[in-house]
N, CA, C and O atoms as a GROMACS GRO file, in nm:
protein
  412
    1MET      N    1  -0.720   0.790  -1.530
    1MET     CA    2  -0.604   0.706  -1.545
    1MET      C    3  -0.570   0.646  -1.410
    1MET      O    4  -0.558   0.717  -1.310
    2TYR      N    5  -0.556   0.512  -1.406
    2TYR     CA    6  -0.518   0.446  -1.283
    2TYR      C    7  -0.434   0.325  -1.317
    2TYR      O    8  -0.422   0.285  -1.433
    3ALA      N    9  -0.375   0.265  -1.212
    3ALA     CA   10  -0.294   0.146  -1.230
    3ALA      C   11  -0.310   0.058  -1.106
    3ALA      O   12  -0.341   0.106  -0.997
    4ILE      N   13  -0.290  -0.072  -1.125
    4ILE     CA   14  -0.285  -0.167  -1.015
    4ILE      C   15  -0.138  -0.202  -0.996
    4ILE      O   16  -0.073  -0.253  -1.087
    5VAL      N   17  -0.086  -0.173  -0.876
    5VAL     CA   18   0.057  -0.188  -0.849
    5VAL      C   19   0.076  -0.278  -0.728
    5VAL      O   20  -0.002  -0.275  -0.634
    6GLU      N   21   0.182  -0.359  -0.733
    6GLU     CA   22   0.217  -0.441  -0.617
    6GLU      C   23   0.324  -0.367  -0.537
    6GLU      O   24   0.434  -0.342  -0.586
    7ILE      N   25   0.288  -0.332  -0.412
    7ILE     CA   26   0.379  -0.260  -0.322
    7ILE      C   27   0.387  -0.340  -0.193
    7ILE      O   28   0.286  -0.365  -0.129
    8ALA      N   29   0.507  -0.380  -0.156
    8ALA     CA   30   0.532  -0.454  -0.031
    8ALA      C   31   0.444  -0.578  -0.020
    8ALA      O   32   0.393  -0.609   0.088
    9GLY      N   33   0.426  -0.649  -0.132
    9GLY     CA   34   0.352  -0.774  -0.131
    9GLY      C   35   0.201  -0.759  -0.139
    9GLY      O   36   0.131  -0.860  -0.137
   10GLN      N   37   0.149  -0.638  -0.149
   10GLN     CA   38   0.006  -0.615  -0.159
   10GLN      C   39  -0.024  -0.537  -0.286
   10GLN      O   40   0.060  -0.462  -0.336
   11GLN      N   41  -0.145  -0.554  -0.338
   11GLN     CA   42  -0.186  -0.485  -0.459
   11GLN      C   43  -0.273  -0.365  -0.425
   11GLN      O   44  -0.364  -0.374  -0.342
   12PHE      N   45  -0.243  -0.252  -0.489
   12PHE     CA   46  -0.316  -0.128  -0.465
   12PHE      C   47  -0.358  -0.067  -0.597
   12PHE      O   48  -0.285  -0.072  -0.696
   13LYS      N   49  -0.479  -0.010  -0.598
   13LYS     CA   50  -0.524   0.069  -0.712
   13LYS      C   51  -0.481   0.212  -0.684
   13LYS      O   52  -0.523   0.272  -0.585
   14VAL      N   53  -0.396   0.268  -0.772
   14VAL     CA   54  -0.340   0.401  -0.748
   14VAL      C   55  -0.378   0.495  -0.862
   14VAL      O   56  -0.393   0.453  -0.977
   15GLU      N   57  -0.393   0.622  -0.827
   15GLU     CA   58  -0.419   0.728  -0.923
   15GLU      C   59  -0.324   0.842  -0.893
   15GLU      O   60  -0.274   0.854  -0.781
   16LYS      N   61  -0.300   0.926  -0.992
   16LYS     CA   62  -0.209   1.039  -0.975
   16LYS      C   63  -0.264   1.136  -0.870
   16LYS      O   64  -0.384   1.162  -0.865
   17ASP      N   65  -0.174   1.189  -0.787
   17ASP     CA   66  -0.205   1.285  -0.681
   17ASP      C   67  -0.299   1.229  -0.574
   17ASP      O   68  -0.377   1.305  -0.516
   18ARG      N   69  -0.293   1.099  -0.549
   18ARG     CA   70  -0.371   1.037  -0.442
   18ARG      C   71  -0.277   0.984  -0.335
   18ARG      O   72  -0.162   0.950  -0.363
   19TYR      N   73  -0.326   0.976  -0.212
   19TYR     CA   74  -0.250   0.922  -0.100
   19TYR      C   75  -0.282   0.775  -0.082
   19TYR      O   76  -0.396   0.733  -0.099
   20VAL      N   77  -0.178   0.698  -0.046
   20VAL     CA   78  -0.195   0.555  -0.021
   20VAL      C   79  -0.118   0.522   0.106
   20VAL      O   80  -0.005   0.567   0.125
   21TYR      N   81  -0.179   0.443   0.192
   21TYR     CA   82  -0.112   0.393   0.312
   21TYR      C   83  -0.069   0.250   0.285
   21TYR      O   84  -0.154   0.163   0.263
   22VAL      N   85   0.062   0.224   0.287
   22VAL     CA   86   0.116   0.090   0.263
   22VAL      C   87   0.192   0.045   0.387
   22VAL      O   88   0.223   0.126   0.475
   23HIS      N   89   0.220  -0.084   0.395
   23HIS     CA   90   0.299  -0.133   0.507
   23HIS      C   91   0.434  -0.063   0.509
   23HIS      O   92   0.484  -0.020   0.405
   24ARG      N   93   0.493  -0.050   0.627
   24ARG     CA   94   0.615   0.027   0.647
   24ARG      C   95   0.722  -0.008   0.544
   24ARG      O   96   0.760  -0.124   0.529
   25LEU      N   97   0.770   0.095   0.474
   25LEU     CA   98   0.875   0.080   0.374
   25LEU      C   99   1.007   0.131   0.430
   25LEU      O  100   1.009   0.221   0.515
   26GLU      N  101   1.116   0.075   0.384
   26GLU     CA  102   1.249   0.119   0.426
   26GLU      C  103   1.291   0.239   0.342
   26GLU      O  104   1.373   0.227   0.252
   27ALA      N  105   1.235   0.353   0.374
   27ALA     CA  106   1.267   0.477   0.303
   27ALA      C  107   1.249   0.593   0.400
   27ALA      O  108   1.172   0.584   0.495
   28ASN      N  109   1.321   0.700   0.375
   28ASN     CA  110   1.311   0.819   0.458
   28ASN      C  111   1.201   0.911   0.406
   28ASN      O  112   1.161   0.902   0.289
   29GLU      N  113   1.153   0.998   0.494
   29GLU     CA  114   1.052   1.094   0.451
   29GLU      C  115   1.111   1.188   0.347
   29GLU      O  116   1.222   1.237   0.364
   30GLY      N  117   1.037   1.212   0.239
   30GLY     CA  118   1.084   1.296   0.131
   30GLY      C  119   1.147   1.220   0.017
   30GLY      O  120   1.170   1.278  -0.090
   31ASP      N  121   1.176   1.091   0.035
   31ASP     CA  122   1.236   1.010  -0.072
   31ASP      C  123   1.134   0.985  -0.183
   31ASP      O  124   1.013   0.983  -0.160
   32THR      N  125   1.186   0.967  -0.304
   32THR     CA  126   1.102   0.931  -0.418
   32THR      C  127   1.126   0.784  -0.449
   32THR      O  128   1.240   0.741  -0.466
   33LEU      N  129   1.019   0.707  -0.457
   33LEU     CA  130   1.027   0.564  -0.484
   33LEU      C  131   0.970   0.534  -0.621
   33LEU      O  132   0.880   0.603  -0.669
   34THR      N  133   1.023   0.429  -0.685
   34THR     CA  134   0.972   0.384  -0.814
   34THR      C  135   0.930   0.238  -0.799
   34THR      O  136   1.005   0.155  -0.751
   35PHE      N  137   0.808   0.210  -0.842
   35PHE     CA  138   0.755   0.075  -0.836
   35PHE      C  139   0.742   0.022  -0.978
   35PHE      O  140   0.676   0.082  -1.063
   36ASP      N  141   0.806  -0.094  -1.004
   36ASP     CA  142   0.808  -0.153  -1.138
   36ASP      C  143   0.701  -0.261  -1.158
   36ASP      O  144   0.667  -0.293  -1.272
   37LYS      N  145   0.650  -0.317  -1.051
   37LYS     CA  146   0.553  -0.426  -1.061
   37LYS      C  147   0.413  -0.370  -1.085
   37LYS      O  148   0.329  -0.370  -0.995
   38VAL      N  149   0.390  -0.323  -1.207
   38VAL     CA  150   0.259  -0.270  -1.246
   38VAL      C  151   0.183  -0.383  -1.314
   38VAL      O  152   0.226  -0.435  -1.417
   39LEU      N  153   0.071  -0.421  -1.256
   39LEU     CA  154  -0.004  -0.536  -1.305
   39LEU      C  155  -0.109  -0.499  -1.409
   39LEU      O  156  -0.145  -0.581  -1.494
   40LEU      N  157  -0.160  -0.375  -1.402
   40LEU     CA  158  -0.265  -0.331  -1.494
   40LEU      C  159  -0.261  -0.180  -1.503
   40LEU      O  160  -0.235  -0.112  -1.404
   41THR      N  161  -0.287  -0.128  -1.623
   41THR     CA  162  -0.297   0.017  -1.641
   41THR      C  163  -0.425   0.047  -1.719
   41THR      O  164  -0.470  -0.032  -1.801
   42GLU      N  165  -0.481   0.165  -1.691
   42GLU     CA  166  -0.600   0.211  -1.764
   42GLU      C  167  -0.578   0.357  -1.799
   42GLU      O  168  -0.544   0.438  -1.713
   43ASN      N  169  -0.597   0.391  -1.928
   43ASN     CA  170  -0.580   0.527  -1.974
   43ASN      C  171  -0.691   0.558  -2.075
   43ASN      O  172  -0.689   0.508  -2.187
   44ASN      N  173  -0.786   0.642  -2.034
   44ASN     CA  174  -0.898   0.684  -2.119
   44ASN      C  175  -0.973   0.566  -2.179
   44ASN      O  176  -1.004   0.566  -2.298
   45GLY      N  177  -1.001   0.465  -2.097
   45GLY     CA  178  -1.078   0.349  -2.143
   45GLY      C  179  -0.994   0.238  -2.204
   45GLY      O  180  -1.047   0.130  -2.230
   46THR      N  181  -0.866   0.261  -2.227
   46THR     CA  182  -0.778   0.158  -2.282
   46THR      C  183  -0.710   0.086  -2.166
   46THR      O  184  -0.634   0.146  -2.091
   47VAL      N  185  -0.738  -0.043  -2.152
   47VAL     CA  186  -0.685  -0.122  -2.042
   47VAL      C  187  -0.573  -0.211  -2.093
   47VAL      O  188  -0.589  -0.281  -2.193
   48SER      N  189  -0.459  -0.208  -2.023
   48SER     CA  190  -0.346  -0.296  -2.055
   48SER      C  191  -0.324  -0.388  -1.936
   48SER      O  192  -0.295  -0.342  -1.825
   49VAL      N  193  -0.337  -0.518  -1.960
   49VAL     CA  194  -0.318  -0.617  -1.854
   49VAL      C  195  -0.184  -0.683  -1.874
   49VAL      O  196  -0.152  -0.726  -1.985
   50GLY      N  197  -0.105  -0.691  -1.770
   50GLY     CA  198   0.028  -0.750  -1.778
   50GLY      C  199   0.025  -0.901  -1.768
   50GLY      O  200  -0.071  -0.960  -1.720
   51THR      N  201   0.133  -0.961  -1.816
   51THR     CA  202   0.149  -1.107  -1.807
   51THR      C  203   0.286  -1.140  -1.751
   51THR      O  204   0.370  -1.177  -1.832
   52PRO      N  205   0.317  -1.133  -1.627
   52PRO     CA  206   0.234  -1.087  -1.515
   52PRO      C  207   0.240  -0.936  -1.493
   52PRO      O  208   0.154  -0.882  -1.424
   53THR      N  209   0.340  -0.867  -1.551
   53THR     CA  210   0.346  -0.721  -1.532
   53THR      C  211   0.343  -0.652  -1.668
   53THR      O  212   0.375  -0.712  -1.771
   54VAL      N  213   0.304  -0.526  -1.668
   54VAL     CA  214   0.302  -0.446  -1.790
   54VAL      C  215   0.445  -0.399  -1.815
   54VAL      O  216   0.504  -0.334  -1.730
   55SER      N  217   0.500  -0.432  -1.932
   55SER     CA  218   0.639  -0.397  -1.961
   55SER      C  219   0.653  -0.247  -1.985
   55SER      O  220   0.574  -0.187  -2.059
   56GLY      N  221   0.752  -0.188  -1.923
   56GLY     CA  222   0.781  -0.046  -1.940
   56GLY      C  223   0.699   0.046  -1.852
   56GLY      O  224   0.720   0.167  -1.856
   57ALA      N  225   0.606  -0.007  -1.775
   57ALA     CA  226   0.522   0.078  -1.690
   57ALA      C  227   0.587   0.097  -1.555
   57ALA      O  228   0.642   0.003  -1.497
   58LYS      N  229   0.582   0.219  -1.505
   58LYS     CA  230   0.639   0.252  -1.375
   58LYS      C  231   0.549   0.350  -1.302
   58LYS      O  232   0.481   0.432  -1.364
   59VAL      N  233   0.550   0.339  -1.171
   59VAL     CA  234   0.475   0.432  -1.086
   59VAL      C  235   0.575   0.495  -0.990
   59VAL      O  236   0.649   0.424  -0.920
   60THR      N  237   0.578   0.628  -0.985
   60THR     CA  238   0.667   0.697  -0.892
   60THR      C  239   0.583   0.758  -0.781
   60THR      O  240   0.473   0.808  -0.804
   61ALA      N  241   0.638   0.752  -0.660
   61ALA     CA  242   0.566   0.802  -0.543
   61ALA      C  243   0.664   0.870  -0.450
   61ALA      O  244   0.784   0.841  -0.450
   62LYS      N  245   0.612   0.962  -0.369
   62LYS     CA  246   0.693   1.034  -0.272
   62LYS      C  247   0.649   0.993  -0.132
   62LYS      O  248   0.529   0.989  -0.103
   63VAL      N  249   0.746   0.963  -0.045
   63VAL     CA  250   0.716   0.925   0.093
   63VAL      C  251   0.686   1.052   0.172
   63VAL      O  252   0.770   1.142   0.179
   64LEU      N  253   0.567   1.058   0.230
   64LEU     CA  254   0.527   1.176   0.307
   64LEU      C  255   0.552   1.159   0.456
   64LEU      O  256   0.602   1.251   0.520
   65ALA      N  257   0.519   1.043   0.512
   65ALA     CA  258   0.534   1.025   0.656
   65ALA      C  259   0.526   0.877   0.691
   65ALA      O  260   0.474   0.796   0.615
   66HIS      N  261   0.580   0.844   0.807
   66HIS     CA  262   0.564   0.712   0.866
   66HIS      C  263   0.465   0.728   0.980
   66HIS      O  264   0.489   0.806   1.073
   67VAL      N  265   0.355   0.656   0.975
   67VAL     CA  266   0.248   0.671   1.072
   67VAL      C  267   0.211   0.535   1.130
   67VAL      O  268   0.257   0.431   1.082
   68ARG      N  269   0.127   0.537   1.233
   68ARG     CA  270   0.076   0.414   1.293
   68ARG      C  271  -0.075   0.413   1.277
   68ARG      O  272  -0.141   0.516   1.285
   69GLY      N  273  -0.129   0.294   1.254
   69GLY     CA  274  -0.272   0.279   1.233
   69GLY      C  275  -0.350   0.281   1.363
   69GLY      O  276  -0.294   0.301   1.471
   70GLU      N  277  -0.479   0.261   1.351
   70GLU     CA  278  -0.567   0.254   1.467
   70GLU      C  279  -0.534   0.132   1.551
   70GLU      O  280  -0.483   0.032   1.501
   71LYS      N  281  -0.563   0.141   1.680
   71LYS     CA  282  -0.539   0.028   1.768
   71LYS      C  283  -0.645  -0.079   1.745
   71LYS      O  284  -0.764  -0.051   1.739
   72VAL      N  285  -0.597  -0.203   1.732
   72VAL     CA  286  -0.685  -0.319   1.718
   72VAL      C  287  -0.676  -0.397   1.848
   72VAL      O  288  -0.567  -0.434   1.891
   73LEU      N  289  -0.791  -0.422   1.910
   73LEU     CA  290  -0.794  -0.495   2.036
   73LEU      C  291  -0.825  -0.642   2.010
   73LEU      O  292  -0.916  -0.674   1.934
   74ILE      N  293  -0.749  -0.729   2.074
   74ILE     CA  294  -0.769  -0.873   2.065
   74ILE      C  295  -0.806  -0.922   2.204
   74ILE      O  296  -0.727  -0.909   2.298
   75PHE      N  297  -0.924  -0.978   2.218
   75PHE     CA  298  -0.970  -1.026   2.348
   75PHE      C  299  -0.993  -1.175   2.339
   75PHE      O  300  -1.068  -1.223   2.254
   76LYS      N  301  -0.927  -1.251   2.428
   76LYS     CA  302  -0.943  -1.396   2.433
   76LYS      C  303  -1.000  -1.434   2.568
   76LYS      O  304  -0.959  -1.380   2.671
   77LYS      N  305  -1.093  -1.527   2.568
   77LYS     CA  306  -1.157  -1.570   2.692
   77LYS      C  307  -1.188  -1.718   2.682
   77LYS      O  308  -1.230  -1.768   2.578
   78LYS      N  309  -1.165  -1.787   2.792
   78LYS     CA  310  -1.203  -1.927   2.803
   78LYS      C  311  -1.314  -1.936   2.908
   78LYS      O  312  -1.294  -1.901   3.024
   79ARG      N  313  -1.426  -1.980   2.866
   79ARG     CA  314  -1.541  -1.981   2.955
   79ARG      C  315  -1.522  -2.080   3.070
   79ARG      O  316  -1.460  -2.185   3.056
   80ARG      N  317  -1.576  -2.042   3.182
   80ARG     CA  318  -1.576  -2.121   3.306
   80ARG      C  319  -1.436  -2.146   3.361
   80ARG      O  320  -1.422  -2.228   3.452
   81LYS      N  321  -1.334  -2.083   3.312
   81LYS     CA  322  -1.197  -2.105   3.360
   81LYS      C  323  -1.141  -1.983   3.432
   81LYS      O  324  -1.036  -1.991   3.495
   82GLY      N  325  -1.210  -1.870   3.423
   82GLY     CA  326  -1.158  -1.748   3.484
   82GLY      C  327  -1.040  -1.691   3.406
   82GLY      O  328  -0.962  -1.613   3.461
   83HIS      N  329  -1.026  -1.728   3.279
   83HIS     CA  330  -0.912  -1.683   3.198
   83HIS      C  331  -0.960  -1.580   3.096
   83HIS      O  332  -1.048  -1.609   3.014
   84ALA      N  333  -0.904  -1.462   3.101
   84ALA     CA  334  -0.934  -1.359   3.002
   84ALA      C  335  -0.805  -1.284   2.973
   84ALA      O  336  -0.726  -1.256   3.064
   85LYS      N  337  -0.783  -1.251   2.846
   85LYS     CA  338  -0.659  -1.184   2.806
   85LYS      C  339  -0.693  -1.077   2.704
   85LYS      O  340  -0.766  -1.103   2.608
   86LEU      N  341  -0.640  -0.957   2.724
   86LEU     CA  342  -0.664  -0.847   2.632
   86LEU      C  343  -0.530  -0.801   2.576
   86LEU      O  344  -0.438  -0.770   2.652
   87ASN      N  345  -0.519  -0.798   2.446
   87ASN     CA  346  -0.398  -0.751   2.378
   87ASN      C  347  -0.434  -0.640   2.282
   87ASN      O  348  -0.547  -0.634   2.234
   88GLY      N  349  -0.340  -0.553   2.254
   88GLY     CA  350  -0.360  -0.448   2.157
   88GLY      C  351  -0.248  -0.447   2.056
   88GLY      O  352  -0.137  -0.494   2.084
   89HIS      N  353  -0.275  -0.394   1.936
   89HIS     CA  354  -0.174  -0.388   1.830
   89HIS      C  355  -0.199  -0.266   1.744
   89HIS      O  356  -0.313  -0.235   1.710
   90ARG      N  357  -0.090  -0.196   1.710
   90ARG     CA  358  -0.098  -0.085   1.614
   90ARG      C  359   0.000  -0.113   1.502
   90ARG      O  360   0.120  -0.132   1.527
   91GLN      N  361  -0.049  -0.117   1.379
   91GLN     CA  362   0.033  -0.148   1.262
   91GLN      C  363   0.106  -0.023   1.216
   91GLN      O  364   0.052   0.088   1.220
   92ASP      N  365   0.231  -0.041   1.171
   92ASP     CA  366   0.310   0.069   1.116
   92ASP      C  367   0.282   0.082   0.966
   92ASP      O  368   0.285  -0.017   0.894
   93PHE      N  369   0.254   0.205   0.922
   93PHE     CA  370   0.227   0.231   0.781
   93PHE      C  371   0.318   0.342   0.730
   93PHE      O  372   0.375   0.418   0.809
   94THR      N  373   0.332   0.350   0.598
   94THR     CA  374   0.400   0.459   0.532
   94THR      C  375   0.299   0.528   0.443
   94THR      O  376   0.233   0.464   0.361
   95LYS      N  377   0.286   0.659   0.458
   95LYS     CA  378   0.193   0.737   0.376
   95LYS      C  379   0.270   0.786   0.255
   95LYS      O  380   0.369   0.858   0.268
   96ILE      N  381   0.224   0.747   0.135
   96ILE     CA  382   0.291   0.790   0.012
   96ILE      C  383   0.190   0.862  -0.077
   96ILE      O  384   0.070   0.838  -0.069
   97MET      N  385   0.242   0.952  -0.161
   97MET     CA  386   0.160   1.021  -0.259
   97MET      C  387   0.207   0.980  -0.398
   97MET      O  388   0.326   0.987  -0.427
   98ILE      N  389   0.115   0.938  -0.482
   98ILE     CA  390   0.147   0.895  -0.618
   98ILE      C  391   0.172   1.020  -0.702
   98ILE      O  392   0.084   1.105  -0.716
   99GLU      N  393   0.293   1.030  -0.757
   99GLU     CA  394   0.329   1.148  -0.837
   99GLU      C  395   0.307   1.128  -0.985
   99GLU      O  396   0.263   1.220  -1.054
  100ASN      N  397   0.338   1.006  -1.036
  100ASN     CA  398   0.331   0.986  -1.180
  100ASN      C  399   0.306   0.839  -1.210
  100ASN      O  400   0.354   0.751  -1.140
  101ILE      N  401   0.229   0.814  -1.317
  101ILE     CA  402   0.210   0.680  -1.371
  101ILE      C  403   0.257   0.685  -1.515
  101ILE      O  404   0.196   0.752  -1.599
  102ALA      N  405   0.366   0.615  -1.544
  102ALA     CA  406   0.424   0.617  -1.679
  102ALA      C  407   0.409   0.480  -1.743
  102ALA      O  408   0.427   0.378  -1.678
  103PHE      N  409   0.376   0.479  -1.873
  103PHE     CA  410   0.359   0.353  -1.946
  103PHE      C  411   0.482   0.325  -2.027
  103PHE      O  412   0.489   0.223  -2.096
   0.00000   0.00000   0.00000
């Protein structure tokens, strides 16, 4: 059983008791969140596709932690000019665990 859910503007394939890293959510650690924008559900081979969402379907998740991703290095260089610039970025994520998928 799985579902395709829109969380913070992105679509994720979620399953029960799985961890998902999503962009930083405005929630405290330990909070339970409910996501209503379920785009597709699958249960024992039966697929329900929403138009645009599946009516009555909800996904509940628990916020486990707020973490930061790996560092991404951005290097810019202009040849023959002596110009080089190195920047780094770490994205903020929220680690959530999917508790239930209800239709």
